[in-house]
C-alpha positions as CSV (number, residue, x, y, z in Angstrom):
1,M,13.0,16.9,15.8
2,L,16.4,17.5,14.2
3,D,17.9,14.4,12.6
4,N,21.7,14.8,12.5
5,V,22.3,11.4,10.9
6,S,20.4,11.8,7.6
7,A,19.9,14.6,5.1
8,S,16.7,13.0,3.7
9,R,13.3,14.6,4.3
10,S,10.4,12.3,4.9
11,S,6.9,11.7,6.1
12,T,5.7,8.7,7.9
13,I,2.2,7.2,7.8
14,N,1.8,4.9,10.9
15,Q,-0.3,1.8,11.3
16,S,-3.3,3.7,12.9
17,L,-3.5,6.0,9.9
18,V,-3.1,3.1,7.4
19,E,-6.1,1.5,9.0
20,A,-8.1,4.7,9.3
21,V,-7.6,6.4,5.9
22,P,-9.6,4.8,3.1
23,T,-7.9,3.9,-0.1
24,Y,-9.4,2.9,-3.4
25,A,-9.1,-0.8,-4.1
26,K,-7.1,-1.2,-0.9
27,N,-3.9,0.2,-2.5
28,V,-1.5,1.5,0.2
29,F,0.5,3.5,-2.4
30,Q,-2.5,5.9,-2.5
31,L,-1.5,7.1,0.9
32,T,1.5,8.9,-0.7
33,R,-1.0,11.6,-1.8
34,Y,-1.2,12.9,1.7
35,T,2.5,13.8,1.7
36,A,3.7,17.3,0.8
37,G,5.3,17.2,-2.7
38,A,3.6,14.0,-3.8
39,S,0.8,13.6,-6.3
40,G,-0.9,10.9,-8.2
41,G,-1.3,7.4,-6.8
42,T,-4.8,7.0,-8.4
43,T,-4.3,3.5,-9.7
44,V,-7.2,1.1,-9.3
45,R,-5.8,-2.4,-9.3
46,P,-3.6,-3.5,-6.4
47,F,-0.9,-4.9,-8.8
48,D,-0.4,-1.6,-10.7
49,G,1.4,-0.2,-7.6
50,G,3.0,3.0,-6.8
51,D,6.1,3.3,-8.9
52,N,4.7,4.7,-12.1
53,N,1.6,6.4,-10.7
54,V,3.1,8.6,-8.0
55,S,5.1,11.7,-8.7
56,I,7.3,12.9,-5.8
57,L,8.7,16.5,-6.2
58,G,8.2,16.2,-10.0
59,G,10.0,12.9,-10.4
60,G,8.0,9.9,-11.6
61,N,10.6,7.2,-11.2
62,N,10.5,6.2,-7.6
63,E,12.3,3.6,-5.5
64,V,9.7,1.3,-3.8
65,L,10.9,-0.8,-0.9
66,L,9.1,-3.5,1.0
67,N,10.7,-4.2,4.4
68,G,13.9,-2.6,3.0
69,S,14.1,-4.7,-0.2
70,P,13.3,-3.5,-3.7
71,N,9.7,-4.0,-4.6
72,T,9.7,-3.3,-8.3
73,Y,9.3,-5.7,-11.2
74,R,9.3,-5.0,-15.0
75,E,6.6,-6.3,-17.3
76,S,7.3,-7.3,-20.8
77,T,6.3,-3.8,-21.9
78,G,9.2,-2.4,-19.8
79,A,6.9,-0.6,-17.4
80,A,7.9,-0.7,-13.8
81,N,5.3,-1.9,-11.4
82,T,5.1,-2.8,-7.7
83,I,3.0,-5.2,-5.7
84,S,0.9,-3.5,-3.1
85,P,0.5,-5.4,0.2
86,P,-2.9,-5.6,1.8
87,P,-3.4,-2.6,4.1
88,D,-4.3,-4.8,7.0
89,A,-0.7,-6.2,6.9
90,V,1.0,-2.8,6.7
91,G,2.7,-1.4,9.8
92,E,4.1,1.8,8.3
93,V,4.5,3.7,5.0
94,K,7.4,6.1,4.8
95,I,7.7,8.6,1.9
96,I,11.2,10.1,1.5
97,T,10.9,13.2,-0.7
98,N,14.5,14.5,-0.8
99,V,16.9,11.6,-1.3
100,F,20.4,12.6,-0.4
101,D,21.7,9.4,1.2
102,A,23.8,7.2,-1.1
103,E,21.9,4.1,-0.1
104,L,18.7,5.5,-1.6
105,G,19.8,7.6,-4.5
106,R,19.3,5.4,-7.5
107,T,16.1,6.9,-8.9
108,G,15.0,10.4,-10.0
109,G,11.9,10.6,-7.7
110,G,11.5,9.8,-4.1
111,V,11.4,6.6,-2.0
112,I,8.3,4.8,-0.8
113,S,9.2,2.4,1.9
114,V,6.5,0.0,3.2
115,S,7.0,-2.0,6.3
116,I,4.9,-5.1,7.1
117,K,3.6,-5.6,10.6
118,T,5.4,-8.0,12.8
119,G,3.6,-10.6,15.0
120,T,3.1,-10.3,18.7
121,N,2.6,-12.6,21.6
122,Q,-1.2,-12.3,21.1
123,Y,-3.1,-13.6,18.2
124,H,-4.8,-10.9,16.2
125,G,-6.7,-10.9,12.9
126,S,-9.2,-9.2,10.7
127,V,-11.5,-10.2,7.8
128,S,-12.6,-7.6,5.2
129,W,-14.6,-7.4,2.1
130,L,-14.6,-4.5,-0.3
131,S,-17.4,-4.6,-2.8
132,R,-18.2,-2.2,-5.6
133,N,-21.6,-2.6,-7.2
134,P,-23.4,-0.1,-9.5
135,A,-26.6,-0.7,-7.6
136,L,-24.9,0.7,-4.5
137,N,-23.0,3.6,-6.1
138,A,-24.3,7.1,-6.7
139,N,-24.0,8.4,-10.2
140,S,-21.3,11.0,-10.9
141,F,-22.1,14.7,-11.2
142,E,-21.0,14.7,-14.9
143,A,-23.1,11.6,-15.7
144,N,-26.1,13.2,-14.1
145,A,-25.6,16.4,-16.0
146,T,-25.6,14.6,-19.4
147,G,-28.2,12.0,-18.4
148,A,-25.8,9.1,-18.7
149,P,-26.4,6.0,-16.7
150,N,-24.3,4.9,-13.7
151,S,-21.0,3.1,-14.4
152,S,-21.3,-0.6,-14.7
153,F,-17.9,-1.3,-13.0
154,R,-18.0,-4.1,-10.4
155,S,-15.3,-5.3,-8.1
156,N,-15.0,-7.6,-5.1
157,E,-12.0,-7.8,-2.9
158,P,-12.2,-10.2,0.1
159,G,-9.2,-10.2,2.5
160,V,-7.9,-11.8,5.7
161,E,-5.0,-11.0,8.0
162,I,-3.7,-12.9,11.0
163,D,-0.6,-12.5,13.2
164,G,0.7,-13.8,16.4
165,P,3.3,-16.2,18.0
166,F,4.4,-19.2,15.9
167,R,3.5,-22.4,17.6
168,I,3.6,-26.1,16.7
169,P,1.7,-28.0,19.4
170,G,3.9,-30.4,21.3
171,L,7.0,-29.4,19.3
172,Y,7.7,-25.7,19.5
173,N,6.4,-22.7,21.4
174,G,7.4,-19.5,19.8
175,K,6.0,-17.1,22.5
176,N,8.5,-14.3,23.1
177,R,10.7,-15.7,20.2
178,T,9.1,-16.3,16.9
179,F,6.2,-14.4,15.3
180,F,4.3,-14.5,12.0
181,T,2.1,-12.3,9.9
182,Y,-0.2,-13.7,7.1
183,A,-2.4,-11.5,4.9
184,Q,-4.1,-12.0,1.6
185,D,-6.4,-9.9,-0.6
186,I,-8.1,-11.4,-3.7
187,Y,-9.1,-8.8,-6.2
188,R,-11.8,-9.6,-8.8
189,D,-13.3,-7.1,-11.2
190,G,-15.7,-7.3,-14.1
191,N,-19.4,-7.7,-14.7
């Protein structure tokens, strides 16, 4: 479809794809790899985000938005990082590769816009547990070729997501008016 309002070129990854496509360590910024003109996004930890690990059309400095607000913070080293929301809470990831609109043009790369799911009139939820254990992982091709043992990397990442109408029994019924979404992932790595 022709968009006569904006000159930006973008790709959208909807909620069903966010749920179906696996990401390493539940990092939604890895989904940018499936966009034409984007590469990288191979970070392991969920707090090492998408800004400095994704190259969009050759630019490595991207604008990262969470529900339209900037989602970038600077560490003491000066490196820009973003916080990756749990995939169960993400409704949509939009990757804008050609940024011509004035509202988005403050970086040299593209724009990664993540939208969080909104609640509905029905309660929904999910529980997940991502576990990485050397006893369950196959050895890599390179390690097998040299006779090296399997990596000893371990990680556990339990998560929960719930959304629905906001209610306080006897005081407030938010059906058709007020909704909530809550999600949390806890990342633990090490031996």
